[in-house]
C-alpha positions as a printed Julia matrix, in Angstrom:
185×3 Matrix{Float64}:
 126.34   91.82  110.62
 128.18   94.75  112.24
 125.52   96.43  114.34
 122.49   95.52  112.26
 119.92   93.1   113.62
 118.1    90.68  111.39
 114.58   91.38  112.75
 112.74   90.04  109.7
 113.56   86.37  110.28
 111.67   85.83  113.58
 108.56   87.57  112.2
 108.7    85.58  108.98
 109.0    82.37  110.97
 106.04   83.46  113.1
 103.9    83.97  109.99
 104.94   80.6   108.6
 104.03   78.9   111.88
 100.55   80.44  111.8
 100.08   79.34  108.18
 101.27   75.83  109.09
  98.79   75.63  111.95
  95.88   76.79  109.8
  96.74   74.52  106.87
  97.11   71.57  109.25
  93.66   72.27  110.69
  92.21   72.65  107.2
  93.71   69.4   105.94
  92.72   67.33  108.98
  89.09   67.82  107.99
  89.79   66.29  104.56
  92.11   63.41  105.27
  93.12   61.36  108.23
  96.85   61.12  108.88
  99.39   62.05  111.53
 100.13   65.72  111.87
 102.66   68.11  113.36
 101.53   70.92  115.64
 103.09   74.39  115.78
 102.63   77.07  118.39
 102.81   80.78  117.6
 101.96   83.89  119.58
  99.2    85.54  117.52
 100.04   89.26  117.76
 102.74   91.16  119.57
 101.73   94.71  118.55
 105.35   95.82  118.35
 106.51   98.71  116.19
 107.36   96.29  113.41
 105.49   93.05  113.12
 105.48   90.55  110.29
 102.17   88.73  110.52
  99.95   91.43  108.98
 100.68   89.84  105.62
  99.59   86.34  106.66
  96.04   86.79  105.3
  97.35   87.81  101.88
  99.99   85.07  101.92
  97.42   82.36  102.62
  95.07   83.64   99.89
  97.97   83.55   97.41
  98.85   80.01   98.49
  95.25   78.83   98.03
  95.1    80.59   94.65
  98.24   78.72   93.58
  96.88   75.37   94.84
  93.51   75.78   93.15
  94.66   77.74   90.09
  91.85   80.2    90.81
  93.13   83.7    90.03
  92.71   86.48   92.56
  91.86   90.08   91.75
  95.05   92.07   91.28
  93.38   95.42   91.99
  92.86   94.53   95.66
  95.26   95.25   98.51
  95.06   92.89  101.5
  96.21   93.32  105.07
  95.34   91.18  108.05
  96.75   88.74  110.51
  95.19   85.31  110.8
  95.03   82.79  113.58
  95.06   79.01  113.26
  91.27   78.96  112.82
  91.24   81.23  109.78
  89.91   84.19  111.73
  91.22   87.59  110.66
  92.78   89.69  113.4
  93.54   93.4   113.71
  96.78   94.89  112.4
  98.63   98.13  113.0
  98.81  101.09  110.65
  95.57  100.3   108.81
  94.87  103.94  107.87
  98.35  104.39  106.45
  98.09  101.13  104.5
  94.75  102.07  102.93
  95.85  105.62  102.13
  99.16  104.45  100.66
  97.4   102.0    98.36
  94.81  104.63   97.48
  97.54  107.09   96.44
  99.1   104.44   94.19
  95.72  103.69   92.57
  94.98  107.39   92.21
  98.32  107.92   90.44
  97.56  105.07   88.05
  93.93  106.12   87.58
  91.04  105.04   89.78
  88.51  103.0    87.82
  86.12  101.6    90.43
  87.91   98.22   90.54
  90.42   99.1    93.28
  89.81   98.01   96.86
  91.52   97.43  100.18
  90.64   94.45  102.37
  91.19   94.99  106.09
  90.31   93.15  109.3
  86.8    93.92  110.58
  88.38   94.5   113.99
  90.14   97.56  112.51
  86.93   99.29  111.38
  86.73  101.24  114.61
  90.25  102.59  114.0
  89.52  104.07  110.58
  90.25  107.77  110.27
  90.79  108.1   106.53
  91.56  111.29  104.66
  88.59  112.98  103.03
  89.82  112.2    99.5
  89.61  108.45  100.26
  86.15  108.82  101.8
  84.99  110.8    98.74
  86.38  108.16   96.33
  84.54  105.41   98.25
  81.31  107.46   98.15
  81.73  107.92   94.38
  82.31  104.18   93.83
  85.89  104.7    92.63
  87.5   102.85   95.54
  86.26  100.35   98.13
  87.27   99.23  101.6
  86.07   95.79  102.72
  86.25   94.63  106.34
  86.51   90.84  106.76
  86.42   88.38  109.63
  87.67   85.18  107.97
  89.95   83.75  105.31
  86.91   82.32  103.51
  85.25   85.73  103.32
  88.48   87.2   101.92
  88.81   84.44   99.32
  85.27   85.08   98.13
  86.04   88.79   97.65
  89.32   88.09   95.88
  88.01   85.38   93.55
  84.29   86.02   93.18
  83.7    82.33   93.97
  82.18   80.67   97.07
  84.69   79.39   99.61
  82.32   76.66  100.76
  81.47   75.46  104.23
  82.26   71.96  105.45
  79.33   69.72  106.26
  79.14   67.43  109.31
  81.48   64.95  107.63
  84.09   67.63  106.87
  83.31   67.67  103.14
  83.02   70.86  101.12
  80.61   71.6    98.24
  82.07   70.41   94.96
  82.45   73.77   93.23
  83.84   75.61   96.24
  87.36   76.99   96.68
  87.95   74.79   99.74
  86.93   71.66   97.8
  89.32   72.57   94.99
  92.13   73.18   97.49
  91.7    69.8    99.2
  90.94   67.62   96.16
  94.53   67.23   94.89
  95.73   66.38   98.4
  92.99   63.78   98.94
  93.8    62.24   95.57
  97.42   61.66   96.68
  96.42   59.81   99.86
């Protein structure tokens, strides 16, 4: 690779390890079988990091598993840990403003939104045009703390909370995600 480093691979692997850890934790509550554990360092806060897409990646995976569509007018950024908690990411202002400019160019219609980690709220210093669009109801910024909260925003359906036996309500996203897996075991 003559002088170029392939930096994307380690960060991609890191994101996959986090997703594996979370999905393993999620599935253990539904079925009892042997499992494989993975260890990943949650955030490194380097100039370039690859796990800020892990929240969006997991929501897409759950959408594919459940066949529940997600809103395409939403942008998502956030790192997740193995418990489904959303963690802060870098460049949140730039990410929101970049998505806002794209939406503005295509025509804001009140359906566009950015989902960010709640931990990043204190870092927000958005341009006045974004603040004005939010005030006018043309654009929204949602701050989330969990994967379940994000799924509810993206789908408009309840994620569902496990009861003491690890079972989810029948019409919840989590129930729909686990049902096909339980059926196979």
